[in-house]
C-alpha positions as CSV (number, residue, x, y, z in Angstrom):
1,M,7.0,0.5,10.7
2,N,3.6,1.2,10.1
3,L,1.2,-1.0,12.8
4,S,-1.9,0.6,12.7
5,K,-3.3,-1.3,10.1
6,P,-4.7,-5.3,10.0
7,S,-1.8,-7.1,7.8
8,S,-1.4,-10.8,7.2
9,S,2.2,-10.1,8.9
10,S,-0.1,-9.0,12.4
11,S,0.9,-11.9,14.9
12,A,-0.8,-12.9,18.0
13,A,2.8,-11.5,20.2
14,D,1.5,-8.2,19.0
15,A,2.1,-5.4,21.5
16,P,-1.9,-4.1,22.0
17,G,-2.3,-0.5,21.4
18,L,1.4,-0.1,19.3
19,L,0.4,1.7,16.1
20,Y,4.0,2.7,14.7
21,A,7.9,2.3,15.1
22,G,10.8,4.3,13.6
23,F,14.3,5.2,13.8
24,N,15.7,8.4,13.8
25,Q,18.2,9.2,10.7
26,D,21.0,7.8,12.6
27,F,19.7,5.2,14.3
28,G,20.1,6.2,17.8
29,C,16.8,6.6,18.8
30,F,13.3,5.1,18.0
31,A,10.0,6.5,18.0
32,T,6.7,4.8,18.8
33,G,2.6,5.4,18.2
34,L,0.2,4.7,20.7
35,D,-3.3,4.5,20.9
36,S,-2.8,7.2,23.4
37,G,-0.3,9.2,22.6
38,F,4.1,8.8,21.5
39,R,7.0,7.9,23.2
40,I,10.7,8.3,22.3
41,Y,13.7,6.5,23.6
42,N,17.3,6.2,23.5
43,C,18.5,2.7,21.6
44,D,21.8,2.4,23.4
45,P,21.8,1.4,26.4
46,L,17.7,1.2,26.1
47,K,15.8,4.1,27.7
48,E,12.3,6.0,27.8
49,K,13.8,9.7,26.5
50,M,10.0,11.2,26.8
51,R,6.0,10.8,26.6
52,K,3.0,12.3,25.5
53,D,-0.3,11.3,26.5
54,F,-3.4,11.9,25.0
55,E,-6.7,11.0,26.5
56,D,-8.7,12.1,23.2
57,G,-7.0,9.8,20.1
58,G,-3.6,7.8,18.7
59,I,-0.8,8.4,16.6
60,S,0.4,6.4,13.6
61,I,3.3,7.8,12.5
62,V,5.9,9.5,14.4
63,E,8.3,10.6,12.4
64,M,11.7,12.5,14.3
65,L,14.4,14.9,13.1
66,F,17.8,12.9,14.7
67,R,17.3,14.2,18.4
68,C,16.2,17.9,18.2
69,N,12.5,18.9,19.1
70,Y,10.7,18.7,16.0
71,L,8.3,15.6,15.1
72,A,5.9,14.9,12.3
73,L,2.8,13.3,13.5
74,V,-0.4,11.8,11.9
75,G,-3.2,10.3,14.0
76,G,-4.3,6.8,13.5
77,G,-5.5,3.9,15.0
78,K,-9.6,3.4,16.1
79,N,-9.3,6.8,17.6
80,P,-7.1,9.3,15.7
81,K,-5.4,12.1,17.5
82,Y,-5.2,14.2,14.2
83,P,-7.7,13.6,10.8
84,P,-5.3,10.9,8.7
85,N,-5.2,13.8,6.3
86,K,-3.0,15.7,8.4
87,V,0.2,16.3,9.4
88,I,1.2,18.0,12.5
89,I,4.4,19.4,13.2
90,W,5.4,19.1,16.9
91,D,7.1,21.1,19.2
92,D,8.6,19.4,21.9
93,L,9.7,22.1,23.7
94,K,6.4,23.9,23.7
95,S,4.5,20.6,23.7
96,K,2.1,21.1,21.0
97,G,1.5,21.5,17.6
98,I,3.2,24.0,15.3
99,V,2.7,23.5,11.8
100,E,-0.7,22.2,10.1
101,L,-0.6,20.8,7.1
102,E,-3.6,19.3,5.6
103,F,-3.9,17.0,1.9
104,R,-7.4,15.7,0.3
105,S,-6.5,12.0,1.0
106,E,-4.8,10.1,3.8
107,V,-0.8,10.5,4.6
108,K,0.6,7.4,4.5
109,N,4.0,8.4,5.1
110,V,6.1,11.6,6.6
111,K,10.1,12.0,6.2
112,L,11.8,14.9,7.8
113,R,15.2,16.5,7.1
114,R,16.7,19.7,8.4
115,D,14.8,21.8,5.9
116,R,12.7,19.9,3.9
117,I,9.1,18.6,4.8
118,V,8.2,15.2,2.5
119,V,4.3,13.6,2.7
120,V,3.8,10.6,0.7
121,L,0.2,9.9,-0.1
122,A,-1.2,7.0,-2.2
123,N,-0.4,8.6,-6.0
124,K,1.6,12.1,-4.6
125,V,4.5,12.9,-2.6
126,F,4.7,16.5,-2.2
127,V,8.0,18.5,-0.7
128,Y,8.0,21.7,1.4
129,V,10.9,23.9,3.0
130,F,10.9,23.2,6.6
131,S,9.8,26.2,8.2
132,A,7.0,28.1,10.5
133,N,5.4,28.8,7.0
134,P,6.2,25.1,5.1
135,L,6.3,26.8,1.3
136,K,5.6,23.5,-1.3
137,L,8.3,23.5,-3.9
138,H,7.7,20.0,-5.6
139,T,4.5,17.6,-6.5
140,F,5.3,14.6,-7.6
141,E,2.8,12.0,-9.1
142,T,3.4,8.1,-8.7
143,I,1.5,5.2,-9.1
144,D,-0.4,3.8,-6.3
145,N,1.8,3.6,-3.5
146,D,-0.5,2.7,-0.2
147,K,1.9,1.1,1.8
148,G,4.3,5.1,1.7
149,N,7.1,3.8,0.7
150,M,9.9,6.3,0.1
151,S,13.2,7.2,1.6
152,N,15.2,9.7,1.9
153,T,18.6,11.2,3.5
154,G,19.3,13.4,6.1
155,K,21.9,15.6,4.5
156,I,21.0,18.8,2.9
157,K,23.8,18.8,0.3
158,N,23.7,15.9,-2.4
159,S,21.1,14.4,-1.2
160,N,18.2,11.9,-3.2
161,S,14.3,11.9,-2.1
162,I,13.2,8.7,-3.7
163,N,9.6,7.2,-3.4
164,S,8.9,3.9,-5.0
165,S,5.4,2.1,-6.0
166,G,6.4,-0.2,-7.9
167,S,9.5,0.7,-9.7
168,T,12.2,3.1,-8.1
169,T,12.0,6.4,-8.6
170,V,14.7,8.7,-7.9
171,M,13.6,12.3,-7.0
172,T,16.2,15.6,-6.5
173,T,15.0,18.6,-8.9
174,N,14.8,15.8,-12.0
175,V,13.4,12.3,-12.0
176,S,14.5,9.7,-13.1
177,I,13.2,5.8,-12.9
178,I,15.1,2.5,-12.0
179,P,13.5,-0.6,-13.1
180,A,14.5,-2.3,-10.0
181,H,12.0,-5.2,-9.6
182,S,8.9,-7.5,-11.5
183,G,6.8,-6.8,-8.9
184,K,5.8,-3.9,-6.6
185,L,8.5,-2.7,-3.7
186,S,7.8,-3.9,-0.3
187,C,10.8,-1.7,1.2
188,L,13.5,0.6,0.2
189,S,16.3,2.6,2.0
190,V,19.0,5.3,0.9
191,N,22.2,5.5,2.3
192,S,23.6,8.6,4.3
193,D,24.6,10.6,1.3
194,G,22.1,9.4,-1.1
195,S,24.5,7.6,-3.3
196,K,23.3,4.1,-3.3
197,C,19.4,2.9,-2.8
198,A,18.6,-0.7,-1.9
199,S,15.4,-2.4,-2.6
200,A,13.2,-5.5,-1.9
201,S,9.5,-6.6,-3.8
202,E,6.9,-8.2,-2.1
203,K,8.1,-11.7,-2.9
204,G,11.0,-10.1,-0.7
205,T,14.1,-12.9,-1.4
206,L,16.1,-10.4,-3.0
207,I,17.6,-6.8,-2.2
208,R,19.3,-5.0,-4.9
209,V,21.1,-2.1,-4.4
210,F,21.7,0.9,-7.4
211,D,23.6,3.7,-7.6
212,T,21.3,6.7,-7.5
213,S,22.9,9.1,-9.8
214,S,23.6,6.3,-13.0
215,G,21.0,4.0,-11.9
216,K,23.4,1.0,-12.4
217,L,22.6,-2.2,-10.2
218,L,25.8,-2.2,-7.7
219,N,24.6,-5.4,-5.7
220,E,22.1,-8.2,-5.9
221,L,21.6,-9.7,-2.3
222,R,19.7,-13.1,-1.3
223,R,17.6,-13.4,1.7
224,G,16.3,-16.5,1.1
225,V,13.9,-18.6,-1.2
226,D,10.6,-18.3,0.8
227,R,8.4,-15.5,0.5
228,A,8.8,-12.9,3.5
229,E,7.7,-9.3,4.0
230,I,10.5,-7.3,3.9
231,Y,9.5,-4.4,7.1
232,S,13.1,-2.7,6.8
233,I,16.5,-2.3,5.0
234,A,19.3,-0.1,6.6
235,F,23.1,0.9,5.2
236,D,25.5,1.4,7.5
237,Q,27.1,4.5,7.9
238,S,30.3,3.7,5.7
239,S,27.5,2.3,3.4
240,T,29.7,-1.3,3.1
241,R,27.3,-3.1,5.1
242,L,23.7,-3.8,4.7
243,C,21.0,-5.2,7.2
244,V,17.1,-6.2,6.3
245,S,14.4,-7.7,8.6
246,S,11.2,-9.7,7.5
247,D,7.9,-10.3,9.2
248,K,9.4,-13.7,9.7
249,G,11.6,-12.1,13.2
250,T,14.8,-12.9,10.6
251,V,17.9,-10.0,10.4
252,H,20.3,-10.8,7.6
253,I,23.3,-8.4,7.0
254,F,25.3,-8.6,3.8
255,N,28.3,-7.1,2.6
256,L,28.1,-4.6,-0.1
257,D,32.0,-4.0,-0.8
258,A,33.8,-7.2,-2.7
259,I,37.3,-6.7,-0.5
260,L,34.7,-7.4,2.5
261,G,33.6,-10.6,1.2
262,N,35.7,-11.8,-1.1
263,G,38.4,-13.0,1.3
264,A,41.0,-10.0,1.0
265,S,40.2,-8.7,4.3
266,H,40.2,-12.2,5.7
267,S,42.3,-14.8,7.1
268,P,42.4,-17.9,5.1
269,N,41.9,-19.8,7.7
270,N,39.4,-17.4,9.8
271,G,36.7,-20.5,8.8
272,S,34.1,-17.8,6.6
273,Y,31.8,-19.5,4.7
274,Y,30.8,-16.7,3.2
275,A,33.9,-16.1,2.0
276,E,34.7,-19.2,0.1
277,K,31.1,-19.2,-1.2
278,V,32.4,-16.3,-3.4
279,I,35.5,-17.2,-4.1
280,N,34.1,-20.7,-5.4
281,F,31.2,-19.0,-7.6
282,S,32.1,-15.5,-8.2
283,F,34.0,-16.7,-11.8
284,M,30.6,-18.4,-12.4
285,K,27.7,-15.4,-11.6
286,D,27.1,-15.3,-15.2
287,L,26.6,-18.7,-15.8
288,L,25.2,-20.0,-12.9
289,P,20.5,-19.1,-12.2
290,K,20.7,-16.1,-10.2
291,Y,20.1,-18.7,-6.8
292,F,23.8,-19.3,-6.8
293,S,25.1,-15.7,-8.5
294,S,23.4,-13.5,-5.6
295,E,25.4,-12.5,-2.7
296,W,24.0,-14.1,0.5
297,S,24.5,-12.8,4.1
298,F,27.4,-13.2,6.0
299,A,25.9,-12.6,9.4
300,H,22.2,-13.3,10.8
301,F,20.2,-13.6,13.7
302,K,16.2,-14.4,14.7
303,V,14.5,-12.5,17.2
304,I,12.4,-14.4,19.8
305,A,8.9,-14.2,18.4
306,D,8.0,-14.3,14.7
307,C,6.5,-11.3,14.2
308,R,7.2,-8.0,12.2
309,C,10.9,-5.7,13.1
310,I,12.8,-3.5,12.2
311,C,16.8,-3.0,12.1
312,G,19.7,-0.3,12.1
313,F,23.3,-0.9,12.5
314,G,24.0,0.3,16.3
315,Q,26.4,3.3,17.6
316,E,28.3,0.8,18.3
317,V,30.8,-1.0,16.1
318,N,29.8,-4.1,14.8
319,T,25.8,-3.6,16.2
320,I,22.9,-4.2,15.2
321,I,19.5,-2.8,17.0
322,V,16.2,-4.1,16.7
323,I,13.0,-3.0,17.5
324,C,9.7,-5.3,16.9
325,A,5.7,-5.0,17.1
326,D,5.7,-7.3,20.0
327,G,7.1,-4.0,22.2
328,S,10.5,-5.8,22.3
329,C,14.0,-4.2,21.9
330,Y,17.4,-6.7,21.2
331,K,21.1,-5.5,20.6
332,F,22.9,-8.1,18.6
333,L,27.0,-8.5,17.8
334,F,28.2,-9.8,14.7
335,D,31.7,-11.1,13.9
336,P,32.6,-8.6,11.1
337,R,35.7,-11.7,9.9
338,K,33.7,-15.3,10.7
339,G,30.1,-14.0,10.0
340,G,27.5,-17.0,10.7
341,E,25.2,-16.1,14.0
342,C,25.0,-13.3,16.1
343,V,25.2,-13.0,19.8
344,R,22.4,-11.3,21.8
345,E,23.8,-8.9,23.7
346,H,20.6,-7.2,24.8
347,Y,17.3,-8.0,25.2
348,T,14.1,-5.6,26.7
349,R,10.8,-5.4,26.8
350,F,10.0,-1.7,26.0
351,L,6.3,-1.7,26.1
352,K,5.9,-4.1,29.1
353,D,2.5,-1.8,30.1
354,L,0.7,0.6,28.1
355,D,-0.2,1.2,31.5
356,E,2.7,2.1,33.3
């Protein structure tokens, strides 16, 4: 979640000085970029693990590599620590940058894997071997991708890197294009083994899930009917559920596996509205308008402030972790059988005061 540039979704509740927030690959930690450095937090329990303060500039992207000592940094804010066209690989054990990659235009996004560095520009994607002297392996041309939409799996084998702007482009050694939405994409995500990708358009009402090898549409999920900017999409570790957050401060949880959502694994008397709805309408899916045929979330919740937020499935079963632009962190518990409104288990302001 890059907060360094003005947006129509900006809120008065946004924490001053917060430029970026993002999870690591397993959602066990998250990083924040500030106008004075960066910080790393453990999600559950919430605890600051490290911080680096700079007197001479801000950081607009902090990409973690699981929990190891390597980070990818990009300068940003009113006074960037590094030029915005450079990626710095930071070694926290040495407390300094050890690799510098320079480009002809502003870096929009960076993703790390144990063997790869992926850098996204407005119209190009570069893939490097992750080493002391990174070797450029691939260059992919894309259409306008000012948001830097890109997702990759953390696994080395059987993985797909996905970059998007307009349509979804699955990139391994070959390139395939999935016609995902009629409008520009706002957000996308791949699951842990790279077999599925999920995307949302700028309208933000539908999320579509595709098989990355065949391009087949697997699920069409409806977040709502009102326009919203989707800020994060995340699969759980089993790729049977998906959580989605937006600029409205709402988070929706969807079942991707029909067994979870069609009543087969639920008690008939458990009061599951989602299960009843699927049973009543599934046989009419091809006849009804998309409003009815799309799959709706089975659980949901709303954070306190109407602000941008990102979400991911927690390390504890049936939990969701949410990081918000106002500097707050939430932990919610959902009922996999009954669904409905989630229960808030924890709420903390992790950025109470940037001068602490």
